[in-house]
N, C-alpha and C positions, 0 to 999 in steps of 0.2 A: 503493500499500500504506499509506503514511503516514497517509492520510486516515482509515483505519479506527481510528486511535487518538485523533484530535482533532477530528472534525467533530461538531457538536451543535446544539441548537435551542431554540425558545421555547414559547409556551403558547397554549391555547384552552380552551373551555368545560368546565363541571363537570356531573357527574351524581350518582348516589347513591354512598354510600360502598362498597357491595359490588358493584354491577353496572357501574360506570363509572369512568373516570379523568379527570384533567384535566392540562394542561401537555403531555402527550404521549399518543399513541395506544397501544394495546395493543402491547407488544413481542413480537410473534408471529413469523410466518415470516421477516420481514426481519431480526429480531434473531437468530433461530436461524441463518439463513444467514450473517450477519456473524460469529457466533461460530465456526461451522464453518470459514469461510474464514480467520479470524484464527488459530485454533489449529492448522490443518492446513497453511497456506501462509505467511501473513504472519509468525507467530511463528517458524516454522522458519527463514525467511530472516533475520529480525532477529537471531535468536540465533547467527548466523554472525559477527556483527560485535561488537566490544567494547561492553560494556554502557554504559560511560561516554559513548562517542560517540553511541550510539543515544539515550540519555536526553537529552543536550544537544540533538540534532537535533529530538527530539520537543517539547522545551520551546519551542524557537524556532518550530517549525511551528505548535504549538498556539496560541501567542500571536498569530500572524498569522491563523489561522482564527477566533479569537475576535472579530475585526473583521468577519467575513463573515456578515451576518444571514441570507442565503438558506441557507447550508449549515447554520448552527445550527438554523434552523427545520426543515429537512428531517430532520436526524438526531434531533432532539427527537421528532418524530412517529413515527420508526422505532424509537427506543430507549428514550426516557424513560417512566417509569411512576410515577404518583402516585395515591394513593387515600386518602380521608379516614380510613380505618382505621389508616393509618400516621402520621397527623399527631399531634404532641405539643407542648404548651407547657410548657417546662421552664426553670427559672431565668430567667424573663423573656424567653426566646427561642422562636420558633416553628420547629419542625423539620418541614418538609413530608414528609420520610420519614427513616428512621433510618440511612441509609447515607452515611457521610462519607468524604472522602479524608483519610488520615493525614498528619501532618507528615512531611517527609523526601523528598517526591516533587516538589512545586512549591515549591522552596526560595526562589525570588525572586518568587513571585506572578505568574508569567507566564501562568497558566492561569485566572485569576479569571473571565474573560469566557466561557470555554468549558465549564467543569466543570458548572455548573448544567444545561446543555443535555444533557450526557450522561446525567444522572439523579441526580447526588448531591444529597442534602438539605442538606449542609454540607461545607465544605472548610477545611482548615488549611494555611496557607503557612508556610514556614520549615523548620527552625528559623532564626530571625533573631538576630542578635547586635549589640551596640552598635557594634562595629568590623567591617568587612568581612573575610572570610576566604576564601582562594582554594581551600580544601579540602586534605585530606591528600594525600600522595603517591599518584599512580595505581598500580594501579586502585582506584577508590573504590567500585565496584560489581562484583558478580559474580553468576553464576547457578548454581543447583543444581537443575536440572530434575527429577531423580529424587526429590530431598528436598522438592520444591515449596517452595523457599526462595530468598532473595536474600542475598547477602553485602553488607554495608553498611559502608563505611569512609570517609564523607565528612567527619566531624568538624565539622558545622555550616558546610558551604560556603554562603556567601551574600554579598550585596553590602552588608549592613548595614541595620539597622532604617529609618533615615531615608530612605535612597535607595530602598529597596523600597517603602515606604508612599507615598512621593511619586509613584510611578508608577501607582498604582491609581486609575482614573478613575471606575469605577462598581462597584456590588456588588449583584447581583440575588439572591445566595444568602447564607445565613449564612456569614460568613467569619470564621475565627479566625487568629491569628498565634501561632506557638510561639516563645518566647524562651528563649535559653540564654546562658551565658557565652561570650565570644569565646575561640576556641581559640588560646591563646598562653601563654607562660610567665607565672607569677605569683610574686611574692615571698612572698605569704602568702594564706591563705584569705580574709581580709578584703578584699584587693584584688580577688579573684575575685568575691566577693559584690557589691562596688561596681560592678564591670563589668556583672554581670547586672542589677542594679537600674538601671543607666544605660540598658540596653536598654529596660526598661519606661518609664523616664522619657522616652526619645525617642518611644516609641509613644504616649504620652499626648497628644502634640501633634497626633494625627490622629484623625478620626472616621469613617474609611472601613472599619472592621471591627467585628466584634460581640463577640468574646470573646478571651481569652488562653489559651494553654497555657504552663505553666511546666515546662520540661524539666530535670529533675534526674537523669535516668537514662541519658544517652548514654554508651555504653561506648567511644566512639572519640575522646575528647578526649586531647590531648597535654600533657605537662609538668604534670600535676596529681598525680603519684605522690608527691611530697615535701611536699605541703601537709599541714597539721596537722588538717585536717577534710575532710568530704565533704558534698556537697549532699544526698545520699540518706541521711544520718544524722540522728538526732534533733536534735542540737545544731546541725548545719549547716543543716538545713531551718528550724529555729526562727530562726536568725540571718537567713536570707534573708527569711522571712515577716515578721519584725519590721521589717526594713528596707523591705519593700514596703508594709507597712501605712501607713507615713508618706506615701506617694504618694496616699492616698485614692482608689484605683482604684474606679471605678463599674461597669465591665463585668465579667461573670463571669470568674473565673480557674480553670482546671482544671489539676491537677498530673499530669504524665506520670510515672507510678510505674515503679520498676524491676521487672523480671520475676523475677529470680532472688534473691528474698528469702524468708525463712521467714515463716510466719504471725505469729510473734512480732515479727519485725522490721517487717513490714507493719503490724501493729497499732500499733507504736510510732510509725510515720510518720503513720498516720491520726490517732492521738491528738495528735500534734504540730500537724497542720493544723487540727484541729476548732475550736479557739478563734478562729481568724482568719475573720471572717464574709465577707471578700471571696473566700475560696476556696470555690467552689460545686460542684466536681466533681473526680473522680479518674478517671484513664485507666489501665487495665490491659490490657497492660503493654508495655514496650519490648523491644528486641532481646535475643535469647538469645546467651549467650557460651559456654555449656557445650557443647563439641564431643563429648561423650559421649551426648548426647541420642539415644535409640534411633530417633527419627524420621529422622535423617540416613542417607542412603546412604553406606556405608563408604568407598567409592572416591571419592565426591565430596568428603566432608569431609576426607579425607587431602590432597587437592589444593587445598583452599580457602586463600586468603590471609588476611591480617590483617583483622579486623572482626567485627561482630556479625551475627546472622542473623534474618531475618524469616520470615513464612509459617508453614508447619505445624509447625516445631520449637517455636514459641512457643504453639501453640493450647491444649494440655492445661493448662499452667501458668497461662496467662491466664484460662482458664475456672475453674480452682481458685481463683485469687485473687479473681475476681469473686464467686464464691459466698461465700467467706470475708468479703469486704467488705460484701456485701449484708446478711448477718446481722448484721454489726457496726455498720454506719452508713448504711443506705439511707434512713433518715429524715433524715439530715443532708447527705449528698452525692449529687449526680447521678453515676451510674457509667457510664463509656463503655468499651466492649470493643474491643480491637484484637489482631490476631494470628491468622493461619490462616484467614481467611474467603475462601472460594472460591465457596460456594454459599449459597442461602437457608437450608439446614439448618445450615450453619456459623454463620451470623448468628443464627438462631433459638436455637441452643444458648447463645449468649452472652446473648441477651435473656432466656431462661428462667433463666440463671444470675445475672441481676441487672442487666444492662446495659440502659439505656433507649435508647441509640443506640450504633452501632458505627462503626469506621473500618477501611479496608483500603488497601493498595497492591499487594501481591504477587498477590493474586487477580485484580486487573484486568490486571497484566502477563501472567499465565499464561493467563487465560481470555478476555481481550479487554475493551474498554471498554463493549461492549453488555451485559456481564454485570451492571452496576449495575442497569439496569432490569429484567433477568431476576430478580435477587435480590429486588427490591422486589415484583415481581408474585408470585413464588413464596412470599414471606412472607405475603402476603394469603391465599393458598391454605392455608398451614399454620395461620394464625390461625383462619380459618373452620373448618378441619377439627377444631380442638381447642376450638371453641365460644367463642372470644374475640370480643367486639364491637369492641375496639380494641387496639392494641399495648400500651397501658399496662396492661391486664389481665394480659398475659402476662409482664411484667417481674418477674423473681424467682420465678416460679411453681414452679420446681424448685431454688431455691437451698437 
């Protein structure tokens, strides 16, 4: 059963942008059967066990499978789907398709070898920090099946920037690393900023990744309540970016934006980031904290523990912020959409709202790993239906 989550593969020949694929064959009956088996049997069994334990087991298993070329090749042929209509060159990076794995799942870069074969066009490891952190008190993860959501309370669990990046041998996909401040007590906001910048400074010693994400929006950090500033405020963000500017970072940096901000607050953060040329993109958006969100099942949210929430409770607000940001700054920033993507239609709404590429985690956990290829294939169908010759033509079309 575990193999359904982490087996994946490699590539072969190209054909035309509309009639054929490369890297993987058509995700047809095999992917459909995999999805049916996962949703009706595998997931039902896995959801009987604690989410923390299942996640840890999958990371270890996925890392091992990433070394098995035969299995990677097999599953790539069954699941992966790429098509020229989905390719984009953005901020100096080539995205083979627009579906990425969001930060927060592969927090120690264990799955770098396997994720491209499943079908992801890019993936972000982390969030990584200057110092290792063992994670918040368990449970760090929870499931809300009726709400199509996950509870997340990891607080940047990771082995530290230097140790994680030292383990990455190769990188066949676009790989990013998310960096945040180490989850620990700080005597001042300035100390917290220095810790965050130290994480970037550590990463600058490595060349085995392609982009950064700056996480200013995690709702699960400890011991920050008494600080005199916040990372997701105008003054706090400006202080961080001013410090990062001194590192002369060459790789693109994307800011992971907070979800539950007003348009006025969001505009202020966008305007704060705009003068810093190394900031190339904005990600909308992170976890939901508002437990009154109507998307939640009432009984599930009553029983939920401490943490933020992913999945469908973030979708509407994420799309709203994407549309707002597209109108405000699409000529300045690449926009990345995250939150509530389970199907191609979900991803397409974000693209039409202004996202050039999107990221997911929860959709894969609920639908199965084969869903990545299914989404890419169905996106092509939606683009062709609406008369678009490339995904770029659709970006922001309904913003």
